[in-house]
The first five atom37 places (N, CA, C, CB, O) and aatype in JSON, in Angstrom:
{
  "aatype": [12, 6, 18, 11, 13, 16, 16, 2, 2, 13, 6, 6, 6, 19, 10, 5, 15, 15, 16, 14, 19, 10, 19, 3, 13, 13, 0, 6, 17, 4, 2, 14, 4, 11, 12, 12, 0, 14, 19, 19, 6, 11, 10, 0, 6, 6, 10, 6, 7, 11, 19, 11, 19, 7, 11, 4, 2, 9, 3, 6, 2, 12, 5, 9, 0, 5, 1, 18, 1, 19, 0, 15, 9, 14, 16, 13, 12, 19, 13, 11, 3, 7, 11, 14, 10, 15, 16, 5, 19, 7, 0, 12, 15, 0, 0, 6, 10, 1, 11, 13, 0, 6, 5, 0, 10, 3],
  "atom_mask": [
    [1, 1, 1, 1, 1],
    [1, 1, 1, 1, 1],
    [1, 1, 1, 1, 1],
    [1, 1, 1, 1, 1],
    [1, 1, 1, 1, 1],
    [1, 1, 1, 1, 1],
    [1, 1, 1, 1, 1],
    [1, 1, 1, 1, 1],
    [1, 1, 1, 1, 1],
    [1, 1, 1, 1, 1],
    [1, 1, 1, 1, 1],
    [1, 1, 1, 1, 1],
    [1, 1, 1, 1, 1],
    [1, 1, 1, 1, 1],
    [1, 1, 1, 1, 1],
    [1, 1, 1, 1, 1],
    [1, 1, 1, 1, 1],
    [1, 1, 1, 1, 1],
    [1, 1, 1, 1, 1],
    [1, 1, 1, 1, 1],
    [1, 1, 1, 1, 1],
    [1, 1, 1, 1, 1],
    [1, 1, 1, 1, 1],
    [1, 1, 1, 1, 1],
    [1, 1, 1, 1, 1],
    [1, 1, 1, 1, 1],
    [1, 1, 1, 1, 1],
    [1, 1, 1, 1, 1],
    [1, 1, 1, 1, 1],
    [1, 1, 1, 1, 1],
    [1, 1, 1, 1, 1],
    [1, 1, 1, 1, 1],
    [1, 1, 1, 1, 1],
    [1, 1, 1, 1, 1],
    [1, 1, 1, 1, 1],
    [1, 1, 1, 1, 1],
    [1, 1, 1, 1, 1],
    [1, 1, 1, 1, 1],
    [1, 1, 1, 1, 1],
    [1, 1, 1, 1, 1],
    [1, 1, 1, 1, 1],
    [1, 1, 1, 1, 1],
    [1, 1, 1, 1, 1],
    [1, 1, 1, 1, 1],
    [1, 1, 1, 1, 1],
    [1, 1, 1, 1, 1],
    [1, 1, 1, 1, 1],
    [1, 1, 1, 1, 1],
    [1, 1, 1, 0, 1],
    [1, 1, 1, 1, 1],
    [1, 1, 1, 1, 1],
    [1, 1, 1, 1, 1],
    [1, 1, 1, 1, 1],
    [1, 1, 1, 0, 1],
    [1, 1, 1, 1, 1],
    [1, 1, 1, 1, 1],
    [1, 1, 1, 1, 1],
    [1, 1, 1, 1, 1],
    [1, 1, 1, 1, 1],
    [1, 1, 1, 1, 1],
    [1, 1, 1, 1, 1],
    [1, 1, 1, 1, 1],
    [1, 1, 1, 1, 1],
    [1, 1, 1, 1, 1],
    [1, 1, 1, 1, 1],
    [1, 1, 1, 1, 1],
    [1, 1, 1, 1, 1],
    [1, 1, 1, 1, 1],
    [1, 1, 1, 1, 1],
    [1, 1, 1, 1, 1],
    [1, 1, 1, 1, 1],
    [1, 1, 1, 1, 1],
    [1, 1, 1, 1, 1],
    [1, 1, 1, 1, 1],
    [1, 1, 1, 1, 1],
    [1, 1, 1, 1, 1],
    [1, 1, 1, 1, 1],
    [1, 1, 1, 1, 1],
    [1, 1, 1, 1, 1],
    [1, 1, 1, 1, 1],
    [1, 1, 1, 1, 1],
    [1, 1, 1, 0, 1],
    [1, 1, 1, 1, 1],
    [1, 1, 1, 1, 1],
    [1, 1, 1, 1, 1],
    [1, 1, 1, 1, 1],
    [1, 1, 1, 1, 1],
    [1, 1, 1, 1, 1],
    [1, 1, 1, 1, 1],
    [1, 1, 1, 0, 1],
    [1, 1, 1, 1, 1],
    [1, 1, 1, 1, 1],
    [1, 1, 1, 1, 1],
    [1, 1, 1, 1, 1],
    [1, 1, 1, 1, 1],
    [1, 1, 1, 1, 1],
    [1, 1, 1, 1, 1],
    [1, 1, 1, 1, 1],
    [1, 1, 1, 1, 1],
    [1, 1, 1, 1, 1],
    [1, 1, 1, 1, 1],
    [1, 1, 1, 1, 1],
    [1, 1, 1, 1, 1],
    [1, 1, 1, 1, 1],
    [1, 1, 1, 1, 1],
    [1, 1, 1, 1, 1]
  ],
  "atom_positions": [
    [[-19.04, -10.69, -4.14], [-18.55, -9.76, -3.15], [-17.21, -10.25, -2.61], [-19.58, -9.58, -2.01], [-17.06, -11.41, -2.23]],
    [[-16.26, -9.36, -2.59], [-14.94, -9.69, -2.06], [-14.92, -9.38, -0.57], [-13.82, -8.89, -2.82], [-15.23, -8.27, -0.15]],
    [[-14.55, -10.36, 0.23], [-14.5, -10.2, 1.67], [-13.16, -9.62, 2.1], [-14.75, -11.53, 2.36], [-12.16, -9.71, 1.38]],
    [[-13.14, -9.04, 3.29], [-11.9, -8.59, 3.91], [-11.75, -9.39, 5.2], [-11.91, -7.02, 4.18], [-12.54, -9.24, 6.13]],
    [[-10.73, -10.24, 5.24], [-10.52, -11.08, 6.4], [-9.51, -10.44, 7.34], [-10.04, -12.49, 5.98], [-8.44, -9.99, 6.91]],
    [[-9.85, -10.39, 8.62], [-9.0, -9.77, 9.63], [-8.9, -10.7, 10.84], [-9.56, -8.38, 10.05], [-9.57, -11.73, 10.92]],
    [[-8.06, -10.32, 11.77], [-7.92, -11.08, 13.01], [-9.28, -11.18, 13.71], [-6.88, -10.43, 13.95], [-9.57, -12.19, 14.35]],
    [[-10.1, -10.15, 13.59], [-11.41, -10.11, 14.27], [-12.44, -11.04, 13.65], [-11.94, -8.71, 14.26], [-13.32, -11.54, 14.36]],
    [[-12.37, -11.3, 12.33], [-13.43, -12.1, 11.7], [-12.95, -13.39, 11.05], [-14.13, -11.27, 10.67], [-13.77, -14.13, 10.49]],
    [[-11.66, -13.69, 11.1], [-11.11, -14.86, 10.39], [-11.75, -16.16, 10.86], [-9.6, -14.93, 10.58], [-12.12, -17.01, 10.04]],
    [[-11.88, -16.31, 12.15], [-12.48, -17.52, 12.72], [-13.89, -17.75, 12.16], [-12.54, -17.43, 14.26], [-14.21, -18.83, 11.68]],
    [[-14.72, -16.72, 12.23], [-16.11, -16.82, 11.79], [-16.24, -16.92, 10.26], [-16.9, -15.62, 12.3], [-16.94, -17.79, 9.75]],
    [[-15.56, -16.02, 9.54], [-15.73, -15.94, 8.08], [-15.0, -17.04, 7.31], [-15.25, -14.6, 7.6], [-15.46, -17.44, 6.24]],
    [[-13.87, -17.52, 7.82], [-13.08, -18.51, 7.09], [-13.2, -19.89, 7.73], [-11.61, -18.09, 7.05], [-13.62, -20.85, 7.07]],
    [[-12.82, -20.0, 8.99], [-12.75, -21.32, 9.63], [-14.11, -21.94, 9.91], [-11.98, -21.22, 10.91], [-14.24, -23.16, 9.93]],
    [[-15.13, -21.11, 10.12], [-16.47, -21.63, 10.39], [-17.4, -21.53, 9.19], [-17.07, -20.9, 11.56], [-18.6, -21.77, 9.31]],
    [[-16.86, -21.18, 8.03], [-17.67, -21.0, 6.84], [-18.23, -22.34, 6.35], [-16.85, -20.34, 5.72], [-17.54, -23.36, 6.35]],
    [[-19.49, -22.33, 5.95], [-20.12, -23.55, 5.42], [-19.74, -23.77, 3.96], [-21.65, -23.47, 5.55], [-19.92, -24.87, 3.42]],
    [[-19.21, -22.73, 3.3], [-18.74, -22.87, 1.92], [-17.21, -22.77, 1.91], [-19.39, -21.78, 0.98], [-16.63, -22.21, 2.83]],
    [[-16.57, -23.3, 0.88], [-15.11, -23.16, 0.77], [-14.72, -21.68, 0.69], [-14.58, -23.92, -0.47], [-15.51, -20.84, 0.25]],
    [[-13.5, -21.38, 1.12], [-13.03, -19.99, 1.16], [-11.67, -19.9, 0.47], [-12.94, -19.47, 2.62], [-10.77, -20.7, 0.75]],
    [[-11.52, -18.92, -0.41], [-10.23, -18.6, -1.02], [-9.72, -17.33, -0.35], [-10.33, -18.42, -2.58], [-10.35, -16.28, -0.43]],
    [[-8.55, -17.44, 0.3], [-7.95, -16.28, 0.96], [-6.74, -15.83, 0.16], [-7.56, -16.61, 2.43], [-5.85, -16.63, -0.15]],
    [[-6.71, -14.55, -0.17], [-5.57, -13.93, -0.84], [-4.79, -13.18, 0.22], [-6.03, -12.96, -2.01], [-5.2, -12.12, 0.67]],
    [[-3.64, -13.74, 0.62], [-2.76, -13.06, 1.58], [-1.91, -12.08, 0.77], [-1.85, -14.09, 2.38], [-1.21, -12.48, -0.15]],
    [[-1.98, -10.8, 1.12], [-1.35, -9.75, 0.32], [-0.81, -8.64, 1.21], [-2.35, -9.17, -0.71], [-1.02, -8.64, 2.42]],
    [[-0.11, -7.7, 0.59], [0.31, -6.45, 1.25], [0.17, -5.32, 0.24], [1.8, -6.55, 1.79], [0.3, -5.53, -0.96]],
    [[-0.08, -4.13, 0.76], [-0.28, -2.95, -0.1], [0.95, -2.64, -0.95], [-0.63, -1.73, 0.76], [0.8, -2.16, -2.07]],
    [[2.14, -2.91, -0.44], [3.39, -2.56, -1.12], [3.83, -3.59, -2.16], [4.47, -2.38, -0.11], [4.81, -3.37, -2.86]],
    [[3.13, -4.69, -2.26], [3.52, -5.82, -3.13], [2.97, -5.63, -4.55], [3.02, -7.16, -2.53], [1.76, -5.65, -4.75]],
    [[3.87, -5.46, -5.54], [3.42, -5.25, -6.92], [2.67, -6.45, -7.51], [4.6, -4.93, -7.78], [1.63, -6.24, -8.14]],
    [[3.15, -7.7, -7.34], [2.36, -8.83, -7.85], [0.97, -8.91, -7.19], [3.12, -10.14, -7.62], [0.0, -9.34, -7.82]],
    [[0.89, -8.49, -5.92], [-0.41, -8.48, -5.23], [-1.35, -7.46, -5.89], [-0.24, -8.14, -3.73], [-2.53, -7.72, -6.09]],
    [[-0.79, -6.29, -6.22], [-1.58, -5.25, -6.89], [-2.07, -5.74, -8.26], [-0.76, -3.95, -7.06], [-3.19, -5.46, -8.67]],
    [[-1.21, -6.48, -8.93], [-1.55, -7.02, -10.24], [-2.7, -8.03, -10.13], [-0.32, -7.68, -10.89], [-3.55, -8.11, -11.01]],
    [[-2.71, -8.8, -9.04], [-3.74, -9.83, -8.86], [-5.06, -9.28, -8.32], [-3.22, -10.89, -7.92], [-6.09, -9.94, -8.43]],
    [[-5.04, -8.09, -7.75], [-6.24, -7.52, -7.11], [-7.48, -7.53, -8.0], [-5.95, -6.1, -6.68], [-8.53, -7.99, -7.55]],
    [[-7.42, -7.04, -9.25], [-8.64, -7.07, -10.07], [-9.06, -8.49, -10.44], [-8.43, -6.25, -11.33], [-10.25, -8.75, -10.63]],
    [[-8.11, -9.39, -10.55], [-8.42, -10.8, -10.87], [-9.18, -11.43, -9.7], [-7.11, -11.6, -11.16], [-10.17, -12.14, -9.91]],
    [[-8.71, -11.16, -8.48], [-9.37, -11.69, -7.28], [-10.76, -11.09, -7.13], [-8.52, -11.4, -6.01], [-11.71, -11.8, -6.8]],
    [[-10.88, -9.8, -7.37], [-12.17, -9.12, -7.26], [-13.19, -9.7, -8.25], [-12.0, -7.6, -7.5], [-14.34, -9.94, -7.88]],
    [[-12.77, -9.92, -9.48], [-13.66, -10.49, -10.5], [-14.05, -11.93, -10.13], [-12.97, -10.47, -11.89], [-15.21, -12.32, -10.29]],
    [[-13.09, -12.7, -9.64], [-13.38, -14.08, -9.25], [-14.38, -14.12, -8.09], [-12.08, -14.8, -8.85], [-15.23, -15.01, -8.04]],
    [[-14.29, -13.17, -7.18], [-15.23, -13.09, -6.06], [-16.65, -12.94, -6.58], [-14.88, -11.9, -5.13], [-17.57, -13.56, -6.05]],
    [[-16.83, -12.13, -7.61], [-18.16, -11.94, -8.2], [-18.63, -13.21, -8.91], [-18.15, -10.76, -9.19], [-19.78, -13.62, -8.76]],
    [[-17.73, -13.83, -9.68], [-18.09, -15.02, -10.47], [-18.44, -16.21, -9.59], [-16.94, -15.39, -11.39], [-19.31, -17.01, -9.95]],
    [[-17.78, -16.35, -8.45], [-17.98, -17.53, -7.6], [-18.9, -17.26, -6.41], [-16.65, -18.04, -7.11], [-19.03, -18.11, -5.52]],
    [[-19.52, -16.1, -6.38], [-20.39, -15.76, -5.25], [-21.44, -16.86, -5.04], [-21.08, -14.4, -5.49], [-22.1, -17.3, -5.98]],
    [[-21.58, -17.28, -3.78], [-22.52, -18.33, -3.44], [-21.92, -19.72, -3.5], [0.0, 0.0, 0.0], [-22.47, -20.66, -2.93]],
    [[-20.79, -19.86, -4.18], [-20.11, -21.17, -4.29], [-18.84, -21.2, -3.46], [-19.78, -21.49, -5.75], [-18.62, -22.12, -2.67]],
    [[-18.0, -20.17, -3.64], [-16.75, -20.04, -2.91], [-16.66, -18.61, -2.39], [-15.5, -20.4, -3.81], [-16.84, -17.65, -3.14]],
    [[-16.39, -18.49, -1.1], [-16.21, -17.16, -0.51], [-14.78, -16.72, -0.85], [-16.46, -17.18, 1.06], [-13.82, -17.44, -0.55]],
    [[-14.64, -15.56, -1.46], [-13.32, -15.07, -1.89], [-13.02, -13.76, -1.17], [-13.27, -14.87, -3.45], [-13.85, -12.85, -1.13]],
    [[-11.81, -13.69, -0.59], [-11.46, -12.47, 0.11], [-9.97, -12.3, 0.3], [0.0, 0.0, 0.0], [-9.17, -13.15, -0.09]],
    [[-9.62, -11.18, 0.91], [-8.22, -10.8, 1.07], [-7.88, -10.64, 2.54], [-7.92, -9.49, 0.3], [-8.72, -10.26, 3.36]],
    [[-6.62, -10.94, 2.86], [-6.11, -10.76, 4.2], [-4.79, -10.02, 4.11], [-5.95, -12.12, 4.94], [-3.8, -10.55, 3.59]],
    [[-4.77, -8.79, 4.61], [-3.56, -7.96, 4.58], [-2.59, -8.49, 5.64], [-3.9, -6.44, 4.82], [-2.89, -8.42, 6.84]],
    [[-1.43, -9.0, 5.22], [-0.5, -9.61, 6.17], [0.14, -8.6, 7.1], [0.58, -10.36, 5.42], [0.53, -8.95, 8.22]],
    [[0.26, -7.35, 6.68], [0.83, -6.32, 7.55], [-0.11, -5.96, 8.69], [1.17, -5.06, 6.73], [0.33, -5.64, 9.79]],
    [[-1.41, -6.01, 8.43], [-2.41, -5.68, 9.44], [-2.83, -6.9, 10.26], [-3.64, -5.06, 8.77], [-3.39, -6.75, 11.35]],
    [[-2.57, -8.09, 9.75], [-3.0, -9.33, 10.41], [-1.86, -10.34, 10.47], [-4.21, -9.95, 9.66], [-1.97, -11.46, 9.97]],
    [[-0.76, -9.92, 11.09], [0.45, -10.75, 11.13], [0.24, -12.1, 11.81], [1.56, -10.0, 11.83], [0.86, -13.09, 11.44]],
    [[-0.64, -12.14, 12.81], [-0.88, -13.4, 13.54], [-1.43, -14.46, 12.6], [-1.86, -13.17, 14.71], [-1.04, -15.63, 12.68]],
    [[-2.33, -14.06, 11.72], [-2.92, -15.03, 10.78], [-1.85, -15.49, 9.79], [-4.14, -14.41, 10.02], [-1.73, -16.68, 9.5]],
    [[-1.08, -14.54, 9.26], [-0.02, -14.88, 8.3], [1.0, -15.83, 8.94], [0.69, -13.61, 7.8], [1.45, -16.78, 8.29]],
    [[1.35, -15.59, 10.17], [2.31, -16.46, 10.86], [1.7, -17.83, 11.12], [2.75, -15.83, 12.18], [2.37, -18.85, 10.95]],
    [[0.45, -17.86, 11.51], [-0.24, -19.13, 11.81], [-0.23, -20.06, 10.6], [-1.68, -18.87, 12.25], [-0.07, -21.27, 10.75]],
    [[-0.39, -19.49, 9.41], [-0.44, -20.3, 8.19], [0.86, -20.25, 7.4], [-1.58, -19.83, 7.31], [0.91, -20.65, 6.24]],
    [[1.91, -19.77, 8.04], [3.27, -19.76, 7.49], [3.36, -19.09, 6.11], [3.79, -21.17, 7.39], [3.98, -19.61, 5.18]],
    [[2.73, -17.93, 6.01], [2.8, -17.17, 4.77], [4.15, -16.46, 4.73], [1.6, -16.14, 4.66], [4.38, -15.51, 5.47]],
    [[5.02, -16.93, 3.86], [6.38, -16.38, 3.77], [6.55, -15.47, 2.55], [7.39, -17.51, 3.72], [7.34, -14.53, 2.59]],
    [[5.83, -15.75, 1.47], [5.9, -14.96, 0.24], [4.49, -14.55, -0.14], [6.58, -15.76, -0.92], [3.52, -15.24, 0.16]],
    [[4.4, -13.41, -0.81], [3.07, -12.96, -1.24], [3.11, -12.58, -2.72], [2.59, -11.76, -0.39], [4.17, -12.21, -3.22]],
    [[2.0, -12.67, -3.41], [0.73, -13.15, -2.87], [0.75, -14.66, -2.61], [-0.41, -12.81, -3.82], [1.36, -15.43, -3.35]],
    [[0.06, -15.05, -1.54], [-0.18, -16.47, -1.26], [-1.69, -16.67, -1.28], [0.44, -16.92, 0.12], [-2.43, -15.94, -0.62]],
    [[-2.12, -17.64, -2.04], [-3.54, -17.98, -2.12], [-3.73, -19.3, -1.38], [-4.03, -18.08, -3.6], [-3.0, -20.26, -1.6]],
    [[-4.74, -19.33, -0.51], [-4.99, -20.53, 0.27], [-6.49, -20.84, 0.22], [-4.5, -20.36, 1.73], [-7.32, -19.97, 0.45]],
    [[-6.82, -22.09, -0.09], [-8.2, -22.52, -0.09], [-8.48, -23.25, 1.22], [-8.51, -23.43, -1.32], [-7.76, -24.18, 1.59]],
    [[-9.52, -22.82, 1.9], [-9.95, -23.46, 3.15], [-11.27, -24.19, 2.9], [-10.1, -22.42, 4.3], [-12.16, -23.68, 2.22]],
    [[-11.37, -25.37, 3.46], [-12.61, -26.13, 3.38], [-12.81, -26.82, 4.72], [-12.58, -27.17, 2.2], [-11.89, -27.45, 5.24]],
    [[-14.01, -26.71, 5.27], [-14.32, -27.29, 6.58], [-13.35, -26.83, 7.66], [-14.31, -28.82, 6.49], [-12.98, -27.6, 8.54]],
    [[-12.93, -25.56, 7.58], [-12.09, -24.98, 8.61], [-10.61, -25.3, 8.52], [0.0, 0.0, 0.0], [-9.84, -24.91, 9.4]],
    [[-10.2, -26.0, 7.46], [-8.8, -26.38, 7.33], [-8.25, -25.95, 5.96], [-8.64, -27.91, 7.51], [-8.99, -25.92, 4.98]],
    [[-6.95, -25.61, 5.92], [-6.36, -25.27, 4.63], [-6.3, -26.52, 3.74], [-4.95, -24.67, 4.81], [-5.75, -27.54, 4.13]],
    [[-6.86, -26.41, 2.55], [-6.91, -27.53, 1.61], [-5.68, -27.5, 0.71], [-8.2, -27.47, 0.76], [-5.06, -28.54, 0.47]],
    [[-5.32, -26.32, 0.2], [-4.11, -26.19, -0.62], [-3.66, -24.75, -0.69], [-4.35, -26.74, -2.04], [-4.4, -23.82, -0.38]],
    [[-2.41, -24.6, -1.11], [-1.76, -23.29, -1.14], [-1.06, -23.09, -2.48], [-0.77, -23.15, 0.02], [-0.48, -24.03, -3.04]],
    [[-1.11, -21.87, -2.98], [-0.42, -21.5, -4.21], [0.25, -20.15, -3.97], [-1.42, -21.44, -5.45], [-0.39, -19.21, -3.49]],
    [[1.52, -20.06, -4.29], [2.26, -18.82, -4.07], [2.59, -18.17, -5.41], [3.56, -19.08, -3.26], [3.02, -18.83, -6.35]],
    [[2.37, -16.86, -5.48], [2.73, -16.1, -6.67], [1.54, -15.75, -7.54], [0.0, 0.0, 0.0], [0.45, -16.3, -7.41]],
    [[1.79, -14.81, -8.44], [0.76, -14.37, -9.37], [0.45, -15.48, -10.37], [1.19, -13.09, -10.11], [1.31, -16.3, -10.69]],
    [[-0.78, -15.49, -10.86], [-1.2, -16.49, -11.84], [-2.3, -15.89, -12.71], [-1.69, -17.79, -11.15], [-2.83, -14.82, -12.42]],
    [[-2.65, -16.59, -13.77], [-3.71, -16.1, -14.65], [-5.07, -16.25, -13.97], [-3.7, -16.87, -16.0], [-5.21, -16.98, -12.99]],
    [[-6.06, -15.56, -14.51], [-7.42, -15.65, -13.98], [-7.93, -17.09, -14.06], [-8.36, -14.71, -14.74], [-8.59, -17.57, -13.14]],
    [[-7.63, -17.77, -15.16], [-8.07, -19.16, -15.34], [-7.43, -20.08, -14.31], [-7.73, -19.65, -16.77], [-8.08, -20.96, -13.75]],
    [[-6.14, -19.87, -14.05], [-5.44, -20.7, -13.06], [-6.01, -20.46, -11.66], [-3.92, -20.39, -13.07], [-6.2, -21.41, -10.9]],
    [[-6.27, -19.2, -11.33], [-6.82, -18.89, -10.01], [-8.21, -19.48, -9.85], [-6.85, -17.37, -9.78], [-8.56, -20.01, -8.79]],
    [[-9.0, -19.4, -10.9], [-10.35, -19.96, -10.84], [-10.3, -21.47, -10.63], [-11.13, -19.63, -12.12], [-11.04, -22.01, -9.81]],
    [[-9.43, -22.15, -11.37], [-9.27, -23.6, -11.23], [-8.8, -23.95, -9.82], [-8.28, -24.14, -12.28], [-9.27, -24.92, -9.22]],
    [[-7.87, -23.15, -9.28], [-7.37, -23.36, -7.94], [-8.51, -23.23, -6.91], [-6.24, -22.37, -7.63], [-8.62, -24.06, -6.01]],
    [[-9.34, -22.21, -7.05], [-10.45, -21.98, -6.12], [-11.51, -23.06, -6.24], [-11.07, -20.61, -6.36], [-12.08, -23.5, -5.23]],
    [[-11.78, -23.49, -7.45], [-12.87, -24.46, -7.69], [-12.51, -25.88, -7.26], [-13.25, -24.46, -9.16], [-13.4, -26.74, -7.19]],
    [[-11.23, -26.16, -6.98], [-10.88, -27.5, -6.53], [-11.61, -27.86, -5.23], [-9.36, -27.61, -6.33], [-11.83, -29.04, -4.95]],
    [[-11.98, -26.86, -4.46], [-12.66, -27.1, -3.19], [-14.12, -27.51, -3.39], [-12.59, -25.85, -2.31], [-14.79, -27.93, -2.45]],
    [[-14.62, -27.39, -4.62], [-16.0, -27.75, -4.9], [-16.18, -29.23, -5.21], [-16.51, -26.92, -6.06], [-17.3, -29.74, -5.23]],
    [[-15.07, -29.93, -5.46], [-15.14, -31.36, -5.79], [-15.56, -32.18, -4.61], [-13.79, -31.85, -6.31], [-15.67, -33.41, -4.71]]
  ]
}
């Protein structure tokens, strides 16, 4: 299941999550973001129960994007124990995204 992270649920769903979280910071108008959307959705299904995978629309949740200094999109950020573990900017292959998300499982 792909989550939708917003200003209202970010604290609970991401920062207080007992499992690692992959956040896809995106915007509706961003073509590379649109290209990554099905990849992120598929990864959410594959990693269900291991890594929480979801999206955060930067236009609708500017405070979160500013807090984590999201300057370019798509930006992928892995959170573990309430803190950002690593960040990757730009489109990537499904295999690369999966490897990036799974680093939080080590």
